[in-house]
C-alpha positions as a printed Julia matrix, in Angstrom:
251×3 Matrix{Float64}:
  13.34   -8.04    0.59
  14.16   -5.99    3.64
  11.74   -6.49    6.54
  13.6    -4.18    9.14
  13.91   -0.44    9.49
  17.16    1.14   10.73
  15.42    3.87   12.7
  12.09    4.5    14.38
   9.3     5.8    12.25
   8.83    9.5    12.46
   5.91   11.54   11.03
   4.29   14.74   12.22
   0.68   14.52   13.58
  -2.1    14.95   11.17
  -4.39   17.84   11.86
  -8.01   16.72   12.69
  -9.44   19.17   10.15
  -7.78   17.43    7.23
  -8.95   14.48    5.22
  -7.02   11.97    7.39
  -6.69    9.05    5.06
  -5.82   11.29    2.0
  -3.15   13.11    4.07
  -1.62    9.83    5.26
  -1.63    8.52    1.63
  -0.11   11.69    0.4
   2.73   11.56    3.03
   3.54    7.92    2.61
   3.46    8.08   -1.17
   5.71   11.04   -1.04
   8.2     8.94    1.03
   7.97    6.1    -1.38
   8.31    8.07   -4.53
  11.18   10.09   -3.16
  13.03    6.8    -2.24
  13.0     7.45    1.45
  11.03    4.32    1.77
  12.81    2.05   -0.72
  11.34   -0.6    -2.86
  11.04   -3.83   -0.82
  11.24   -2.09    2.47
   8.65   -2.7     5.19
   6.11    0.03    5.98
   5.75    1.1     9.51
   3.33   -0.94   11.56
  -0.3     0.12   12.18
   0.67    0.89   15.78
   3.72    3.0    14.74
   1.66    5.03   12.26
  -1.13    5.53   14.94
   1.31    6.64   17.54
   3.22    9.12   15.14
   0.33   10.73   13.33
  -2.58   10.44   15.95
  -5.08    8.9    13.35
  -7.1     5.79   14.04
  -6.34    2.25   12.88
  -9.18    2.53   10.48
  -7.59    5.54    8.75
  -4.3     3.68    8.56
  -5.91    0.63    6.99
  -7.64    2.87    4.5
  -4.5     4.58    3.49
  -2.57    1.25    3.11
  -5.44   -0.05    0.99
  -5.32    3.04   -1.24
  -1.5     2.71   -1.59
  -1.95   -0.9    -2.51
  -4.59   -0.03   -5.08
  -2.2     2.5    -6.7
   0.5    -0.2    -6.99
   2.87    1.42   -4.44
   2.42   -1.16   -1.76
   2.0    -4.93   -1.47
   0.76   -6.72    1.53
   1.81  -10.16    2.97
  -0.52  -12.04    5.13
   0.58  -11.98    8.78
   3.68  -10.1     7.98
   2.78   -6.6     6.98
   2.93   -4.03    4.1
   5.83   -3.48    1.97
   6.88   -0.97   -0.75
   6.21   -2.41   -4.15
   9.39   -3.49   -6.14
   8.17   -1.6    -9.35
   6.77    1.87   -8.86
   8.03    3.46  -11.87
   4.95    5.22  -13.24
   1.39    6.04  -12.31
   0.16    7.68  -15.6
  -3.64    8.09  -14.82
  -4.51   10.39  -11.9
  -7.61   12.17  -10.58
  -7.05   15.08   -8.23
  -8.18   13.92   -4.97
  -8.75   17.42   -3.65
 -11.49   17.86   -6.29
 -13.31   14.85   -4.75
 -14.42   16.8    -1.74
 -16.89   18.3    -4.15
 -20.0    16.04   -4.44
 -20.34   16.61   -8.23
 -16.77   15.27   -8.79
 -17.44   12.2    -6.59
 -20.5    11.57   -8.83
 -18.43   12.04  -11.96
 -16.09    9.29  -10.63
 -19.01    7.02  -10.12
 -20.21    7.62  -13.63
 -16.73    6.69  -14.85
 -16.85    3.5   -12.83
 -20.27    2.65  -14.39
 -18.7     2.69  -17.86
 -15.65    0.78  -16.81
 -16.97   -1.81  -14.24
 -20.21   -2.79  -15.69
 -18.46   -4.25  -18.73
 -15.74   -5.61  -16.37
 -18.37   -7.61  -14.47
 -19.77   -8.93  -17.8
 -16.31  -10.19  -18.93
 -15.48  -11.48  -15.46
 -18.69  -13.64  -15.61
 -17.42  -15.25  -18.88
 -13.72  -15.49  -17.98
 -13.3   -15.8   -14.21
 -11.33  -18.71  -12.85
 -12.34  -20.71   -9.82
  -9.58  -19.09   -7.87
 -10.83  -15.59   -8.74
 -14.38  -16.55   -7.85
 -12.98  -17.77   -4.45
 -11.15  -14.37   -3.96
 -14.33  -12.48   -4.58
 -16.15  -14.66   -2.07
 -13.43  -14.15    0.59
 -13.55  -10.42   -0.01
 -17.28  -10.36    0.59
 -16.92  -12.47    3.68
 -14.31  -10.16    5.08
 -16.57   -7.18    4.27
 -19.56   -8.79    6.23
 -17.2    -9.37    9.23
 -15.95   -5.88    9.25
 -19.52   -4.53    9.06
 -20.63   -6.75   11.97
 -17.6    -5.72   14.08
 -18.16   -1.93   13.24
 -14.82   -1.69   11.25
 -14.27    0.12    8.16
 -14.79   -2.26    5.12
 -13.01   -0.1     2.45
 -10.09   -2.69    1.98
 -12.38   -5.69    1.26
 -14.59   -3.63   -0.83
 -11.6    -2.67   -2.95
 -10.42   -6.26   -3.14
 -13.92   -7.39   -4.42
 -13.87   -4.77   -7.26
 -10.14   -5.36   -8.03
 -10.65   -9.09   -8.37
 -13.46   -8.42  -10.93
 -11.12   -6.19  -12.88
  -8.5    -9.07  -12.83
 -11.06  -11.67  -13.83
 -11.63   -9.89  -17.23
  -8.29  -11.33  -18.29
  -7.75   -7.83  -19.82
  -4.63   -6.22  -18.03
  -5.96   -2.73  -19.11
  -8.88   -3.08  -16.77
  -6.52   -4.01  -13.85
  -4.12   -1.24  -14.64
  -6.8     1.43  -14.85
  -8.29    0.22  -11.49
  -4.94    0.48   -9.94
  -4.41    4.02  -11.15
  -7.79    5.07   -9.79
  -7.0     3.4    -6.41
  -9.2     4.18   -3.49
 -11.16    6.88   -5.4
 -13.29    3.94   -6.58
 -14.8     3.76   -3.1
 -16.87    6.96   -2.71
 -17.45    6.72    1.17
 -13.75    7.2     1.57
 -14.31   10.78    0.25
 -17.64   11.59    1.9
 -17.27   10.54    5.57
 -18.94   13.72    6.74
 -22.37   13.01    5.04
 -24.97   12.39    7.82
 -26.92    9.54    6.21
 -23.77    7.56    5.7
 -22.15    8.27    9.11
 -25.33    8.1    11.22
 -26.32    4.58   10.21
 -23.16    3.32    8.63
 -23.67   -0.47    9.3
 -27.07   -0.3     7.56
 -25.44    1.59    4.61
 -22.65   -0.95    4.27
 -25.14   -3.92    4.51
 -27.01   -2.38    1.62
 -23.8    -1.99   -0.37
 -22.7    -5.54    0.39
 -26.08   -7.02   -0.73
 -25.47   -5.27   -4.11
 -22.02   -6.93   -4.21
 -23.65  -10.36   -3.39
 -26.03   -9.89   -6.44
 -22.94   -9.07   -8.57
 -21.11  -12.05   -7.17
 -24.16  -14.41   -7.8
 -24.26  -13.45  -11.42
 -20.54  -13.95  -11.96
 -20.64  -17.29  -10.21
 -23.32  -18.56  -12.65
 -21.53  -16.99  -15.52
 -24.42  -14.77  -16.6
 -22.68  -11.91  -18.25
 -25.87   -9.82  -18.79
 -27.04  -10.17  -15.18
 -23.51   -9.26  -13.84
 -23.45   -6.15  -16.1
 -26.91   -5.2   -14.88
 -26.1    -5.84  -11.28
 -22.93   -3.84  -11.32
 -24.64   -0.91  -13.2
 -27.44   -0.94  -10.62
 -24.98   -1.03   -7.73
 -23.09    1.98   -9.04
 -26.34    3.8    -9.86
 -27.63    3.24   -6.37
 -24.28    4.55   -4.89
 -24.76    7.68   -6.94
 -28.3     8.15   -5.6
 -27.27    7.5    -2.03
 -24.69   10.16   -2.25
 -27.08   12.59   -3.76
 -29.62   12.0    -1.01
 -26.77   12.24    1.68
 -25.79   15.55    0.38
 -29.33   16.86    0.54
 -29.42   15.79    4.22
 -26.02   17.35    4.99
 -26.05   21.19    5.42
 -23.12   22.73    3.47
 -22.52   19.72    1.31
 -22.22   20.8    -2.37
């Protein structure tokens, strides 16, 4: 697996009026799918992407998390991110542009409720000790990110992805990968006031709901896990609706 690049990373700056993370994901995925970034090659570093595009480290991390969720990128602790070896097909897609509309974000949450409530129940019955530990580590990383005022999209994705994996049913994992970062609605609604004005409090509420899901999975209570996940996603939907009401022009 190659870990070096033959020439410096080059990418045009991203305009501030664009969805920064979505734009970066689009550009990087284009380079990956076109073969410009070959399977196994190392992605540019955070510093290189920040310098080239003008976006923040948080945006870069969100974009890499989205690419990883889509199966285009793999990460190696302490080394960096690499183009996945097998990127042959991504058959299920939702148009990200449509997710700028509140109704479509809510539609995705309703899809999640149908998918992930059952996934949580199956995970409670089938999870391994290693998968339970991975969930715990994701929640701990999310708590740390919140306290350090950093974005918590990546550990949030990791928590939900591990639940999908713990079902033991590869179709849950594959569908999760195809949906990618669309599963985390705040990545699409950063302009909503009640989310951005008190983001740490918002994320703490989200993480407490995650803790309730984790506790049910830990004690292998399938019914409680299903209920906790459904409540979490229902609360997310209501938070978005209230945030839209508080944000002029959101519709």
